[in-house]
PLY file of the C-alpha trace (Angstrom):
ply
format ascii 1.0
element vertex 250
property float x
property float y
property float z
element edge 249
property int vertex1
property int vertex2
end_header
146.39 -44.62 -31.85
146.66 -48.16 -30.40
143.87 -47.99 -28.34
141.59 -47.36 -31.50
142.88 -50.41 -33.26
141.89 -52.27 -30.06
138.30 -50.88 -30.25
138.29 -51.26 -33.90
139.31 -54.98 -33.30
136.07 -55.54 -31.43
133.56 -54.52 -33.74
132.37 -56.44 -36.16
128.87 -54.21 -37.96
127.80 -52.58 -41.92
127.84 -49.60 -40.60
130.86 -49.46 -39.20
133.93 -48.83 -40.83
136.19 -52.00 -40.65
139.80 -52.49 -39.59
141.62 -54.90 -42.10
144.88 -55.52 -40.72
147.44 -53.43 -38.77
150.93 -53.15 -38.75
154.02 -50.68 -36.42
157.26 -49.83 -37.25
159.68 -48.55 -35.05
158.20 -44.83 -35.69
154.80 -45.53 -37.63
151.70 -47.75 -36.83
149.95 -48.06 -39.82
146.01 -49.20 -40.19
144.77 -50.96 -43.44
141.37 -49.67 -43.32
138.04 -51.02 -45.45
137.86 -48.85 -48.76
134.28 -46.43 -48.81
133.78 -44.50 -51.54
131.68 -42.05 -51.24
133.20 -39.57 -48.93
131.72 -37.39 -45.70
128.35 -36.93 -44.84
129.52 -33.40 -44.17
131.31 -33.26 -47.92
127.52 -35.23 -49.61
125.61 -32.14 -47.58
127.76 -29.04 -49.32
126.00 -30.19 -52.13
123.10 -30.18 -50.96
120.32 -27.43 -51.89
120.91 -24.38 -48.77
122.73 -28.00 -47.35
120.13 -29.50 -46.21
118.52 -33.24 -47.13
115.18 -33.76 -47.22
113.33 -36.05 -44.75
113.15 -39.25 -46.02
116.54 -39.61 -46.43
118.17 -38.10 -43.79
115.36 -40.30 -41.58
116.88 -43.41 -43.61
121.20 -42.36 -42.37
119.86 -40.76 -38.91
118.77 -44.67 -39.18
121.75 -45.91 -39.76
123.57 -44.02 -37.11
121.72 -44.74 -34.37
121.82 -49.02 -35.13
125.63 -48.37 -35.19
125.65 -46.89 -32.74
123.22 -49.14 -30.63
126.55 -51.92 -31.39
129.04 -49.40 -29.95
127.26 -49.37 -26.71
126.02 -52.77 -26.33
130.04 -53.03 -26.24
130.40 -50.54 -23.96
131.94 -48.23 -26.29
131.45 -44.72 -26.21
132.16 -43.31 -29.30
132.57 -39.26 -28.20
133.66 -37.83 -31.30
129.88 -37.72 -33.46
130.02 -35.47 -35.71
129.68 -35.17 -40.43
133.19 -35.62 -41.23
133.57 -38.96 -38.76
130.07 -40.30 -41.07
131.38 -41.62 -44.17
128.57 -42.67 -46.80
129.48 -45.90 -49.61
129.02 -46.39 -52.84
125.00 -46.92 -52.00
125.40 -43.54 -49.25
124.84 -45.98 -46.54
126.39 -44.98 -43.37
129.94 -46.04 -42.45
131.10 -44.90 -38.51
134.42 -44.06 -38.42
137.65 -41.94 -36.47
137.06 -44.24 -32.67
140.57 -42.32 -31.29
138.87 -40.48 -28.72
136.22 -43.47 -27.72
136.26 -45.45 -24.50
135.63 -48.76 -24.09
134.22 -48.24 -20.11
130.51 -49.55 -18.29
127.89 -47.29 -19.84
126.99 -46.16 -16.19
130.46 -44.86 -15.25
130.89 -41.95 -15.57
134.21 -39.90 -16.32
135.95 -36.29 -16.59
137.04 -35.69 -20.05
136.72 -32.57 -21.93
137.26 -33.98 -25.62
134.92 -34.04 -28.68
134.53 -31.08 -31.18
133.25 -27.82 -29.26
129.69 -27.84 -31.53
128.43 -31.29 -31.10
129.70 -31.66 -27.57
126.96 -32.34 -24.43
125.76 -29.90 -22.09
127.85 -31.42 -19.60
130.73 -31.85 -21.17
131.26 -27.99 -21.57
129.89 -27.47 -18.02
133.28 -29.35 -17.07
131.37 -32.39 -15.08
131.20 -35.65 -14.88
129.31 -37.17 -17.64
128.46 -40.80 -19.33
129.23 -41.40 -22.74
126.49 -42.98 -24.58
124.04 -40.19 -23.47
127.16 -37.34 -25.22
126.95 -39.69 -28.07
123.06 -39.25 -28.44
123.96 -35.27 -27.65
126.08 -35.11 -30.84
123.87 -37.37 -32.97
120.95 -34.70 -32.35
123.12 -31.78 -33.72
124.03 -34.08 -36.31
120.33 -34.90 -37.28
119.56 -31.03 -36.98
122.53 -30.47 -39.09
121.14 -32.76 -42.00
117.57 -30.87 -42.47
118.01 -26.89 -40.92
121.80 -26.89 -42.71
124.07 -24.99 -40.19
124.73 -26.42 -36.00
121.41 -25.53 -33.62
124.17 -23.91 -31.35
126.78 -21.23 -32.66
128.59 -18.06 -30.82
131.32 -15.52 -31.46
133.46 -17.38 -28.65
133.90 -20.75 -27.20
132.14 -19.91 -23.62
129.04 -17.86 -26.06
129.06 -21.58 -27.61
129.00 -23.22 -24.28
126.38 -21.06 -22.72
124.36 -21.43 -26.09
124.67 -25.53 -25.47
123.68 -25.35 -21.98
120.99 -23.83 -22.95
119.31 -26.36 -24.54
117.19 -23.79 -26.69
117.88 -24.23 -30.52
115.52 -22.30 -33.48
114.18 -24.69 -36.51
115.02 -23.27 -39.84
113.17 -25.92 -42.15
109.77 -25.09 -42.52
109.06 -28.03 -44.00
110.19 -31.03 -41.28
107.22 -33.12 -39.40
106.22 -32.65 -36.13
107.73 -36.00 -35.33
110.85 -34.72 -36.50
110.92 -31.91 -34.30
110.19 -34.66 -31.63
112.63 -36.70 -32.00
115.63 -33.96 -32.22
114.19 -32.55 -29.26
114.34 -36.18 -27.36
118.47 -35.83 -28.72
119.05 -32.48 -27.35
117.43 -33.15 -24.10
119.88 -30.75 -21.32
119.11 -33.55 -18.45
121.86 -36.64 -19.25
120.11 -38.59 -17.43
116.89 -38.62 -19.13
118.23 -38.17 -22.66
117.31 -41.39 -24.91
119.42 -44.41 -25.31
119.51 -44.95 -29.08
117.16 -48.25 -28.68
115.35 -45.74 -27.39
115.24 -43.66 -30.78
115.16 -46.67 -33.06
111.48 -46.78 -31.39
110.87 -43.49 -32.08
107.11 -42.84 -34.09
109.16 -40.69 -36.85
110.47 -43.79 -38.11
107.44 -45.29 -38.20
106.45 -42.97 -40.43
106.75 -45.22 -43.43
104.33 -47.64 -41.95
101.98 -45.13 -41.36
101.83 -44.36 -44.95
101.39 -47.05 -45.79
98.70 -48.33 -43.87
96.62 -45.55 -45.19
97.58 -45.73 -48.57
96.36 -49.63 -48.23
93.31 -48.04 -46.45
92.46 -46.17 -48.84
92.73 -48.67 -51.39
90.06 -50.66 -49.74
87.80 -47.69 -49.51
87.81 -46.98 -53.22
87.51 -50.53 -53.79
84.70 -50.81 -51.37
82.66 -47.41 -53.33
83.34 -48.61 -56.75
81.76 -51.97 -55.52
78.35 -50.55 -54.11
78.18 -48.82 -56.98
78.04 -52.04 -59.31
75.83 -55.14 -59.28
77.46 -58.45 -58.07
75.64 -61.26 -58.82
78.77 -63.69 -57.53
81.47 -63.46 -54.61
84.25 -65.61 -53.01
87.16 -64.57 -50.85
89.38 -64.45 -54.33
86.47 -63.73 -57.48
83.95 -61.29 -57.71
81.20 -62.14 -60.88
79.93 -57.94 -62.04
76.40 -58.69 -63.60
77.36 -56.80 -67.02
0 1
1 2
2 3
3 4
4 5
5 6
6 7
7 8
8 9
9 10
10 11
11 12
12 13
13 14
14 15
15 16
16 17
17 18
18 19
19 20
20 21
21 22
22 23
23 24
24 25
25 26
26 27
27 28
28 29
29 30
30 31
31 32
32 33
33 34
34 35
35 36
36 37
37 38
38 39
39 40
40 41
41 42
42 43
43 44
44 45
45 46
46 47
47 48
48 49
49 50
50 51
51 52
52 53
53 54
54 55
55 56
56 57
57 58
58 59
59 60
60 61
61 62
62 63
63 64
64 65
65 66
66 67
67 68
68 69
69 70
70 71
71 72
72 73
73 74
74 75
75 76
76 77
77 78
78 79
79 80
80 81
81 82
82 83
83 84
84 85
85 86
86 87
87 88
88 89
89 90
90 91
91 92
92 93
93 94
94 95
95 96
96 97
97 98
98 99
99 100
100 101
101 102
102 103
103 104
104 105
105 106
106 107
107 108
108 109
109 110
110 111
111 112
112 113
113 114
114 115
115 116
116 117
117 118
118 119
119 120
120 121
121 122
122 123
123 124
124 125
125 126
126 127
127 128
128 129
129 130
130 131
131 132
132 133
133 134
134 135
135 136
136 137
137 138
138 139
139 140
140 141
141 142
142 143
143 144
144 145
145 146
146 147
147 148
148 149
149 150
150 151
151 152
152 153
153 154
154 155
155 156
156 157
157 158
158 159
159 160
160 161
161 162
162 163
163 164
164 165
165 166
166 167
167 168
168 169
169 170
170 171
171 172
172 173
173 174
174 175
175 176
176 177
177 178
178 179
179 180
180 181
181 182
182 183
183 184
184 185
185 186
186 187
187 188
188 189
189 190
190 191
191 192
192 193
193 194
194 195
195 196
196 197
197 198
198 199
199 200
200 201
201 202
202 203
203 204
204 205
205 206
206 207
207 208
208 209
209 210
210 211
211 212
212 213
213 214
214 215
215 216
216 217
217 218
218 219
219 220
220 221
221 222
222 223
223 224
224 225
225 226
226 227
227 228
228 229
229 230
230 231
231 232
232 233
233 234
234 235
235 236
236 237
237 238
238 239
239 240
240 241
241 242
242 243
243 244
244 245
245 246
246 247
247 248
248 249
């Protein structure tokens, strides 16, 4: 608990829950936290048809999660328990990352051997009980979360923990939502790279093509408008044209 307090006091980010005050009695530690009224991402997802978000909303939420993680990792803080229940949403459905109880604050490249987290979200290195760095383990967990947002279930499931861990280490999964884009599949594959040395950073993912889809759509729409205007003007006799004015022969 005291470690979590120290870490929260180090952070100030719009997508991370704020610690307002902490005080201690002989028997308890009390944390006064920012009020986040929208509930957890887990609860929000359960309200959706087939427990799935549409891709546009998933992209917006995932972007904010990555922004929060990029900030954490810039301060050498690894969260180590990224999951749907630890993402709160405010009244505007903006992300607030919570629960830094498993978090560490050590150099990003330093590897540790600590078996913790939520089994379905654990990276292959954790379930293999080998040394691992914190940030790549966070990225793997975000990949599991991203899969759940659009498929309504976890990518790796097993009848027992050992069965689950075997599937995680294998890193193969099935896509149930057939409406997702190629760009979504690509960024998901990058997150769920079983090799933590080649797994991308939060910044790498923020630069991914998936987050540029809306820009591409906007440019395509502008180009469509330009071509439509050109086709119309090609059929109309013009007697005068300036930068801002077109005079059409009546």
